C-alpha positions, 0 to 999 in steps of 0.5 A: 553542508551536512549529508546523510546516507546519500549515494556517492556522487549524488551531491552535485545533482542535488546542488544543481537541482536546488539551484534550479528550484530556488533560483540561486545556489544555496550556501548550505543545505542538509539531507536526512534519510527518510524511512522507506522500503529498501528492498524495492530498487525503484526507490533509490532513496528518499531524503528531507532536504533542508535549506535554511528554514525551508525543507523539501522531500526528494524522492529518487525513482530509478530503473534499477541497476545490475544489482537489486536488494531483492529480486522480487522487488526488481524494477520493470521497464514494462508500463503495465507491470505492477512494479514499473519503475517510472509510474510514480513520476508519471503519476505526479507529472500527469496530475493523477496524484491530484485525482482525489483532490476534490474529496480532500485527498492529494499527493504532496505537491510536486515542485519539480521533476528532473530527469538525470543523465543516469536515467533516474527521476528526481521528484522534489515535493512539498514536505507535508510533515510540516505545519502540524500534519499528523502521520497515519501512524498516530491516527485515532479511529476517528481519523481513519473513519474520516479518511475512509469517508473522503476516499469513498467520496472520490472513488465513488465518483470514479465508479459512478462516472466509469471514467477511470483514467486510461494511461497505459502505465496504470496498473490493471491487475495489481493484486494478482501480479503483486501476490504472485511475484512473492517468491516464497515457498508456500509448501511450508504451510503444510510443514508440522515442524514449521508450525511447532517452532516456538514463535509460531506455536506460542503466538499464532492463534488456534485454527490459523493454519487452516485459514492460511491454507485455504486462503492459499489454495483458493487464491485464484477464486479471490483474484477472479472475484476482485477483478470483476467487482465495480471498478475505480481508481485505486492508490493500492498502497494505502497504509499508515506510513503513507498517510497524513491528516492536515490541520484543515481536515484534508489528507495527504497520500504518499507513494503513488508507485502502484496507482491504477484500476482496482475494486471498490473496497480494495484500498480500505481492505488494505488499510485495516490489516496493514495498520496492525501488521506494523503495530500501529494499531493493536490487533484488539482494535481490529474489529472496531477499526474494520467497522469504522473504516467500512462505515466511513467508506460507505458513507463517502460512496453514498455521498458521491452518488453511488447507489449499488449494493453495499455488499459488493463493497464489503466483498471487495474489502474482504476478498482483498485479504488475498493480498497477504496470502504470502505473509503467513508462509513468510512468518513461518519461514522467518520464525527460525531466524534470530533477527526479525526485521520490520519495514525499512530494514529496522530490527523488530524489538519484540518478536513475540509481540510481532508474531502475536499481533500479526497472527491475530491479524492473519486470523482476522483476514482468514475470517474476512476470506470466509465472509467474502465467500458467503457474500459472493454466494448471497449475491449470486456470484459464482467462481470456479475455484482454481479456474478463475472464471466468474459468473455474475448476475445481471444488475 
């Protein structure tokens, strides 16, 4: 047995679960830790478990304990909370992770789920990294467009039918709740000193400050708009680390922790900027990625029979820029720190590159925010800034 970074005392449950899964006790097995958001205590760990030539993925979801890595990522016991701890387990067990399968997108196949005496749920999943699947971190623009088309097909069907699942544990106002959970002092946006720190001064584009301030000050307008756009079933964490393209042309979508109701365009509105924030796509390719993903998504919606005004979808995509309202202030605060950490707690090798790329991506989102305002005006939609009430024309 070879075990890597397993919690003390967790070997016995794994052996027991493997025995139930395989029908016999494995003579040897090994576990390799997979990268994940270590701040979120809902995920107690993710491992690739190997038994001979077979491999599985074990994801352990947890109600949390007395100590959590980050207070803003604390697990919740409330089913409607954006970070409800049991949501992903329930999504697998109820079949929600297969809700997109008709369009060729699904979660990894659930082999078994075991509720441990500790209260944790062990999800044993098919290892989708096998058999030549290409991770989203290595996708071409063509791959992104193809995925967006498939996503449009399935989300279009939900929008047309109006039959978005009504499980009580699905999220309903994820975007608003997630952004407001970020306990970051937005006052730093107005600090001259913060904007003159070398990492910021040398790498953030001119004019970004104004765009970030406006996005912050008008965030209630964006929340209200997003909550009133056409509804569908959204994954709400679509980004390269959660995507695989399989050799048969279908896709696997990981991490269903936030799944719930959202706006048409919201998921692709996350995919585009998040591909740059973690340096999987260069900021120089942002405009091209935007065009390819939007075109693919619209194509999928039309194939699903959705006949609405595509400006509504573009509005949902652009207004979703508010999801990263907190990232600019976080970057400003961290600019004074010696070490810059990326996803999974890994140290970023080139901080200037990180700030330059993220700065350009944030500027791109600021332009999306302005486009969203123009689209809303053109569509005759009115929202009172700071109030959260929107008036929509009758279709």
